[in-house]
Structure formats: C-alpha cells, structure tokens
C-alpha positions, -999 to 999 in steps of 0.1 A, spaced: 0 -1 1 34 25 9 50 12 -20 22 19 -44 11 57 -26 46 65 -33 48 51 -71 16 69 -78 32 103 -63 63 102 -87 47 94 -120 32 133 -122 54 163 -121 76 172 -109 94 139 -106 79 128 -136 93 92 -135 63 86 -160 75 53 -169 67 38 -134 28 39 -141 27 8 -152 34 -8 -120 21 19 -98 -11 3 -88 1 -34 -89 15 -33 -53 -22 -21 -41 -33 -47 -62 -18 -74 -48 -22 -59 -13 -58 -63 -19 -59 -100 -28 -33 -112 -3 -42 -92 27 -54 -116 52 -43 -154 66 -68 -179 58 -59 -201 87 -49 -230 63 -12 -243 54 0 -247 21 26 -275 12 51 -261 23 38 -249 52 33 -212 48 3 -195 54 -24 -190 28 -35 -156 24 -69 -144 12 -85 -112 -4 -89 -87 20 -124 -83 35 -147 -54 19 -140 -33 46 -103 -42 48 -104 -34 13 -115 1 22 -91 5 46 -61 -3 26 -70 16 -4 -79 47 20 -45 50 35 -31 49 -1 -53 75 -14 -45 95 17 -8 91 11 -11 100 -26 -28 129 -19 -4 144 5 23 138 -19 9 150 -48 -9 177 -36 10 190 -10 10 224 -24 -27 228 -7 -4 237 24 14 264 11 -11 281 -9 -36 282 24 -9 296 44 11 321 21 -21 335 5 -50 323 23 -37 338 58 -41 309 75 -15 302 103 6 269 98 -9 247 122 -45 254 106 -30 252 70 -15 218 79 -51 209 92 -64 218 58 -42 199 41 -48 166 63 -86 170 63 -82 172 20 -61 142 16 -84 124 41 -116 136 18 -97 129 -15 -84 98 -3 -118 85 -2 -119 77 -37 -90 52 -35 -109 38 -5 -139 32 -31 -114 14 -52 -105 -7 -24 -138 -18 -15 -152 -26 -48 -120 -46 -51 -123 -65 -23 -161 -73 -29 -157 -84 -63 -126 -108 -47 -154 -128 -25 -174 -136 -58 -147 -158 -74 -112 -160 -89 -85 -138 -88 -86 -137 -126 -120 -119 -124 -112 -94 -100 -82 -85 -118 -99 -85 -150 -126 -59 -130 -100 -35 -116 -99 -13 -149 -134 -11 -148 -137 -2 -115 -107 25 -115 -123 44 -140 -157 44 -131 -142 57 -94 -122 88 -114 -153 94 -131 -171 97 -94 -140 119 -83 -148 140 -113 -185 146 -110 -191 142 -74 -161 158 -56 -153 181 -89 -112 173 -84 -103 151 -111 -68 164 -101 -41 141 -117 -58 109 -130 -40 81 -134 -40 85 -172 -22 119 -168 11 105 -164 10 96 -203 6 129 -216 37 129 -236 33 94 -250 24 108 -285 15 74 -295 -7 60 -265 -26 92 -261 -46 90 -296 -69 64 -276 -77 101 -260 -99 115 -290 -116 87 -285 -125 80 -247 -110 110 -233 -78 106 -204 -103 77 -191 -88 53 -220 -53 59 -210 -61 52 -173 -80 18 -182 -51 9 -205 -27 17 -174 -48 -4 -146 -49 -34 -172 -12 -41 -177 -7 -34 -138 -32 -60 -132 -10 -80 -157 19 -71 -135 0 -80 -104 -10 -113 -120 26 -121 -124 29 -126 -85 -1 -142 -75 -1 -170 -99 24 -201 -93 59 -198 -94 65 -221 -125 41 -196 -144 55 -164 -125 87 -161 -150 68 -164 -181 38 -139 -173 62 -114 -159 83 -111 -191 53 -111 -215 41 -80 -192 72 -63 -189 75 -62 -231 42 -51 -233 50 -20 -208 80 -13 -223 62 -16 -261 35 14 -248 60 35 -230 80 34 -262 58 57 -278 71 84 -255 106 80 -277 91 69 -308 92 95 -340 70 119 -338 46 131 -364 59 164 -379 43 193 -361 11 202 -381 14 234 -404 2 268 -388 -9 301 -406 -18 323 -375 -3 339 -351 -11 351 -311 6 369 -285 2 356 -253 13 380 -227 31 367 -192 23 396 -170 42 380 -137 21 400 -116 31 391 -77 -4 373 -60 4 399 -29 7 434 -41 -1 467 -28 -24 478 -56 -17 517 -55 -33 541 -83 4 543 -94 11 508 -94 -21 502 -112 -15 528 -143 22 516 -145 13 476 -147 -14 487 -171 12 506 -191 39 479 -191 14 450 -206 6 475 -233 38 482 -241 49 447 -239 18 439 -261 29 463 -288 64 453 -290 71 419 -279 105 405 -275 116 387 -305 88 397 -326 95 407 -362 87 441 -372 52 448 -385 44 412 -377 4 408 -375 -14 390 -346 -50 377 -351 -54 375 -312 -33 391 -279 -42 369 -248 -38 385 -214 -40 359 -188 -59 356 -152 -42 373 -129 -44 387 -92 -47 423 -106 -81 446 -99 -89 445 -136 -128 453 -137 -148 452 -167 -163 484 -159 -136 502 -149 -127 529 -176 -97 533 -163 -88 495 -179 -110 493 -204 -99 523 -227 -65 513 -227 -73 477 -236 -96 492 -261 -69 512 -275 -43 481 -276 -68 465 -296 -73 494 -326 -32 501 -328 -25 467 -330 -56 455 -353 -59 425 -333 -87 408 -316 -78 409 -275 -88 382 -250 -80 397 -216 -88 384 -178 -109 404 -160 -134 406 -131 -168 410 -149 -193 432 -133 -229 426 -140 -259 448 -127 -286 423 -108 -316 426 -83 -321 405 -50 -348 408 -32 -359 443 -47 -323 455 -44 -302 466 -72 -267 455 -71 -240 435 -89 -227 403 -94 -188 397 -98 -175 369 -125 -141 356 -132 -139 366 -168 -125 368 -201 -134 397 -221 -132 396 -259 -123 428 -275 -125 437 -311 -97 454 -332 -121 485 -335 -117 484 -292 -155 474 -288 -162 448 -262 -181 425 -280 -182 393 -258 -174 380 -226 -171 340 -212 -176 341 -175 -161 309 -157 -185 286 -150 -168 261 -128 -152 281 -98 -123 267 -71 -140 261 -39 -122 281 -12 -110 303 -36 -135 318 -57 -162 308 -36 -169 297 -3 -190 268 4 -209 265 32 -197 299 46 -213 296 78 -196 259 88 -162 274 78 -167 311 95 -138 298 118 -114 304 96 -113 342 96 -82 342 78 -92 321 48 -125 334 41 -115 372 41 -94 363 13 -121 337 -7 -138 361 -37 -172 363 -37 -178 352 -78 -210 340 -94 -206 310 -118 -210 317 -156 -234 293 -176 -226 288 -212 -194 270 -230 -202 288 -261 -170 301 -282 -159 331 -286 -165 345 -321 -130 368 -328 -133 373 -365 -131 345 -388 -120 322 -358 -140 308 -329 -121 306 -296 -133 282 -267 -118 300 -239 -115 285 -205 -102 299 -172 -74 282 -150 -91 252 -128 -115 246 -157 -86 231 -178 -87 199 -154 -124 189 -163 -124 168 -202 -159 171 -204 -164 208 -199 -136 215 -221 -146 195 -250 -180 210 -253 -159 238 -267 -152 222 -294 -181 206 -299 -195 239 -300 -175 250 -329 -143 263 -315 -116 258 -338 -90 268 -310 -89 263 -275 -73 293 -251 -68 284 -213 -57 318 -195 -44 310 -159 -29 321 -129 -3 297 -113 10 321 -90 -8 304 -63 10 277 -65 45 292 -60 74 271 -70 57 237 -59 49 210 -89 16 222 -90 20 244 -121 36 219 -140 10 192 -130 -19 217 -144 4 222 -179 1 183 -179 -38 180 -176 -42 209 -197 -23 193 -226 -44 164 -228 -75 186 -236 -52 197 -269 -49 156 -273 -89 148 -266 -99 175 -290 -72 176 -318 -69 211 -314 -42 237 -311 -41 250 -270 -28 286 -264 -18 285 -227 -12 324 -213 -4 321 -171 6 349 -153 42 336 -137 46 308 -164 47 283 -182 31 304 -210 32 280 -238 15 269 -271 6 234 -273 -4 215 -307 -31 189 -313 -7 162 -305 -1 175 -270 34 188 -278 46 221 -263 55 238 -297 67 270 -277 74 288 -244 89 311 -223 111 311 -189 84 314 -156 86 343 -137 96 369 -164 73 396 -178 71 388 -213 52 374 -242 53 347 -264 46 350 -300 21 316 -307 19 300 -341 -8 279 -346 -37 267 -370 -73 263 -367 -90 229 -370 -127 223 -377 -135 184 -374 -147 175 -339 -130 141 -323 -152 110 -310 -144 122 -278 -155 160 -283 -187 146 -300 -198 121 -273 -178 131 -240 -172 104 -211 -191 77 -231 -164 50 -221 -162 65 -183 -199 63 -178 -195 26 -197 -169 11 -172 -190 29 -142 -223 6 -159 -196 -25 -156 -187 -18 -124 -221 -15 -114 -229 -51 -128 -197 -60 -112 -209 -50 -78 -246 -66 -81 -230 -102 -89 -203 -95 -63 -231 -91 -37 -251 -122 -48 -222 -143 -48 -212 -132 -14 -253 -137 -6 -253 -171 -18 -217 -187 -8 -232 -174 31 -262 -194 27 
C-alpha cells in the first residue's frame, strides 16, 4: 500500500518518472488480494493468504489514497498558508482534511475490489480492476469535482498511446494503465512455475507501450496564424496603488505592442492577457480604455482576463455580481463578448458552506465572491471561434470538450498559477491542460500569469514557451481545426460504460457473497 502510494506520487511532475506508471497500482492490487491469512497451511507449511474483506479493502485503499494525495497535492498547504492567510497549524489541518477527503476514492476502489474478490477467482477480480478504477475516477470528477492528476495523465507525453484519448478521453489511458498493472499483479499471484513467463510478457507489453513516448513523432502540423500570449508576472500579493495600477497597465500595453523577439510589423490575430491577481474590472474605464486602444492600435482581437461586473437585483435591491471572466475586444476597440468562468474553485473563488467555515477568518477574508457562468459557447473573434476556459477548468475534460463540440477551432486557457508558488502544481496543471489539446485535436494557447506560458499542438506537444517568472510575451504560431473528435462529440461515454459495468460487477459480487453465505 505504501509502495503503491509512493509510486503513484512520483509518476507525476515534478519527479515525473512516468514510466513507473505501469507498475504503480500493482502493489495495491496485490495487497488487496493477499491481505489476510486464511488459517490454512500450504504444502510448504506457509500460511495461505486470501483477499481482504470489503472494509479491509476500503482501509487499505483509503490509506493509499491519503498518502497519494499528500504527496501530489502538498502545495495545498503553501497556498492556504501563504495566500489564504491561515497560520501554519491551520494550514496543515486543511491539507490533512483535504487528503482524508480525496483519499475516500482510493478507499472506494479498494472496497469494490475486495467485494469482487469475494465472488470468485483472482483472474475475475483483476479483469474487473480497470473498470472499477475508471468508474471511481469518474466519481471523483463528477461528485467531488477534483479530477486532479487522474492516472492517465502520466502518459500525456506519450504521443502514440494518447491517440486513444481522442476516442475515450483521459479515462481510456487510465483503463489501459490499470490493465497492465493488473497483469503485473497477476504475475505475482500465480504459481511460481508461471510467474517468470507472465512477468516477461507483461514487461514487454509495458515497454512497448512506453516506447511510444520516445518514438519518432509526427511532424508538427502546419500553422498559418499568430497569437501573442502575454505573461504579466504580477505578484500574488501586492499593494495596488493608483501609480502601480497605471504602471502595470502601461507595461502590459507596451509589451503587447512591442513583444521581445517579434518581427517588425508582424500581425497577430489574437492578443491574450491571462488571469492575474490584478483589479482589472470590466466596468472600469481606467482598464477598458487602454485595452480598447491596444486592440485598435494593433489591429488584433484581444482576450483579457478581467473581473466581470454585471448589474443584478436581489430581493428588490439593486446591486452587482462578480464573475471571473475573459473579455473579448474587437480590433475596433469594442467589447463584444465575455466568457464567465463556469467551474469556480471552492475556497478560492467562492466559499461553500460559509457558516460552517466561519471559524477560518483568515481564509474567508481572502476568498472571492464570484458567481458561476452558465455557457460554454466559443467566443467569435473574426474568422475564428475561440474556446476560452479559465485556470482550474482545464482539468475537466467533459467541460472543455463542449467548446470543441460547439464549434471552437482553437482553445485558449488563461490561468494564474502563481498561487502554487514553485511547487510542482504548475507543471501538473500544464500536463493536464495538454491532454485537452489531445482529446479535442486542437491547438491550445496557454497564457499564464507567472508561467509556464506555452503553445500546445493537437498532439499535446509543447511547440513553444517562455521562461517562468518573467514579464514577457510569447509569439504563438497555430492553426484552426474544425473537425470534432469522437470524444469531443460524445464526451465521457467510455467512463460511463465502465461505471455501468462496475455496477454490474458489484451487484454480481453481492449476489455471490449472499449465495456463498447460505
């Protein structure tokens, strides 16, 4: 259990030992299927080990999940302490509670595996494992809304293997990975006479699959368009005086008009300003006028991260609502459209159950009061339709694919990864964002506040980037793609199929246990 948790940590950035993913779950599978003594002795006088009971399986899986979450999402502590205003003990408690919550999904997998083991042979259980794993990943996505680093992301850079994601989304990769892990586990659960042969066959399969990462990649698709991705590098915590506000805005405008390394007079169809910790309100003339002037002077469409303000009436009182938004400004300087972030970050952009968390004064003071948007419609920027999503939304495959299904021919993610500091979270986030390009077969322009700002091709490869923690801009060459992938059209069909099969497996297992007990 501990070994499996450790392996599941190091397969993601920043350790990034991606090739270990093929054995990362196998120790957990073996532990679940050889968890307790049966009381019987084998021929060599050793104790026979049998599968865990369902609740023992839950406990083994749960402990594995808590350790995995702590090793992968350790950055929650720094975010809560440094930017959430929580004292160290409280930030540690938040991280522990978070890991205990997310760990429930590994616990559910262990429970279901042990339940299936009560029905029959080890072979039956190991064949069930990939279906159960994907079903649990789907539950983590849909129920808890935190599908951070699903197992399949460990193979994002594997150009050959990721082709399956255009059909199944990232869940198909998770299925394939657990299937190989099941074969490795089987090699240690069969009699010794067959072990060597099965291990060699499984190792060969894993090596062949992993070799896709180092195989000769297809040439980069042709590009015929250009965008400018601005990286403002605005500190998360800063005093926004009037002088600082104007100075920052002036810098960004100058950088947008005269980016480093750009050819003189080079036109850009798009200029993208990312989400940032700046008080850029959509109804503030001090912000609107310079951005409109930038669009007119450059002759480009501008997508700018902003705080959207909308008039609202509540209980007969007039007021306003705030949105985390991406505003679209035409080359004529007109503010033509706006995308409002649909999937907000709990404890960052809104506070769930505010009365329950009223004790965390430092945290609640820093939490935004944003309202969720309601549309995944692309932004129409001249001759292109831009699927624009904001920061955390990039980890939700079914939500991003709705932009492509709705006609988006290029994807743009604006993000502020400065909240993560120099932990591995920014790289984890980029890894997941790259999968969205793969699933939808779209160029993806990732503009971030502190980095890593990058242009990603439809194969998920990083075509160009600029260094982190620099105020700079990236000239991004890209192309429009109109054809929708099978995944973009049909969404999480594969994950739901696995969930249905998992329900059948669990029901059969329950019936089998009842029959055996009579």
